[in-house]
N, C-alpha and C positions, 0 to 999 in steps of 0.2 A: 190531778189524781195519779197516784203511783200505780203503775201496772204491776200485776202479780209477778209476771215473768221478769220484769226489771228488778223488782224487790228480791226475788230468789237469786238472780244473777249477782246482786250486790252482797247478799248473804254469803253466797259461795265465794265471792271475791274476798270476803272477810274471814274465810276459813270454815264456814259451816259445811259439814259433809253428811249430816244425817238429820232427818226431820221426823218427829213423832208428836202425836197429840190427839186431842178430841175436837173434831170439827164443830164449828158453831156459825151462826148467821153472820156475825160481824167479820169473820175471817173466811167467808165462803169462797171468794175469788182466790184467795191464797191456797185454801185447801184444794180447790179444783185444779189449780196449777200444779200441785204436788202429785195429783193422781197418776200422771204419766211416768213418774219416777219408779225405778225398780225397787223391790222390797228391801234391798240392802241400803237404800237411801231414804226410804219413807215407809213408816208403818203407822196405821191408825191404831190408837190404843183404846182399851175398854174404859179407862178412866185416867184422870190426870196423874195420879200417883204411879200407875203402871207406865205411863208415858215417861215420867221422870226416871223410873227404874230402867227402862229401855235406853234412855239417853245416857244414864250412868254406865250401863253395860257397854254401850258403844264407846264412850270416852275411855273406860278402863281397857277395853280390848284393842283400841286403835290409837289412842292418844289424840283423836280428832275432836272437833267441836260440834256438839249436837244442838239442835233447837227443839224446844217443846212449845207447841202452840195450844192455846186454851182460851176459854171465856173466863173472866174473872170470878164467876160463880164457882169455878172449880179450884180456886186457890186453897180452899180448905183441905182438899185431897192432896195438896203438895206439902203441907206443913211438915209432916214427919220425914219424907225423903229429902226435903230441902234442908232440914236442920240436922238430920242424923246420917245422911249419905253423901250428898254433894257439897256440903258446907266446907269452908276452908279449914275448919278445925278437925274435920274427919278425913275425907278423901280429897278435898279441895278440887273437885272436878268442875271445870268451867262448862256452863250450860247457858245458852241464850233462851230466855222465856219471851214468847210473843203472846201477850195477853190482850184479848179483846175486852175492852172496858165498857161493859154495860152499866148504865146508871151513873155515868161520869157526871160529877157535880157541874151544874150549869148547862146540861144538855137535856133535851126532852126524851124520855124513855118510859117504859112501863114501870108502874109503881113498885113491883116486886124486885126491881134491880136497884132501887135507890140506896138501901142500906149497904149492900155489897159495893156499890159504886163509890160510896163515901169512904169506906174503909180499905179499899184496894191498895192505894199507895202507902198508907200507914202500916198495913199488914206486911207488905213487901219490905219496907224499911225496917220494921221490927225484926225481920228475919235476915237483915243485912244483905238484902238483894238490891243492887244498884238499879235505879229506875231511870230510864230514858224515854222520851216521848216521841213517837213517830207521828209526824204531821202528814199532810196530804199531798205534798209536792215532792217530786223526784229530787230536787236540790237538797231536801232535808235528809236524804240518805247519806250524804257526804259526812263522814266523821261520826255517824251514829254508833257504829260498832267499834 
């Protein structure tokens, strides 16, 4: 199991300097580990679109790399800012998305997550968002970012 502090350390080693998002159950240990960070490094957002807007502002103001965390059910709130703000054809702002994947095909989950789970990867790929899979072991952090 990847410890949240180790994961955050790896993210910071890869250049992530700001975290924002909407806490969810799958990412609860990650969210809890971020709680001790100062507001200039971590802000909880009202929704996923607002989180991406905060991340874009951070990127534009500092040139730094932000991370937005969310549950996949919030991807719909990211469509407009992903395609009209941070996209490479607009401002080309790099942003790491950490998406908790509810309803992942082949896993047992609540029925209301099944459809969104099935369309998560195709939706991201349609918006030209590169997809990487974070496994459960620390070795898997090597080369992820």
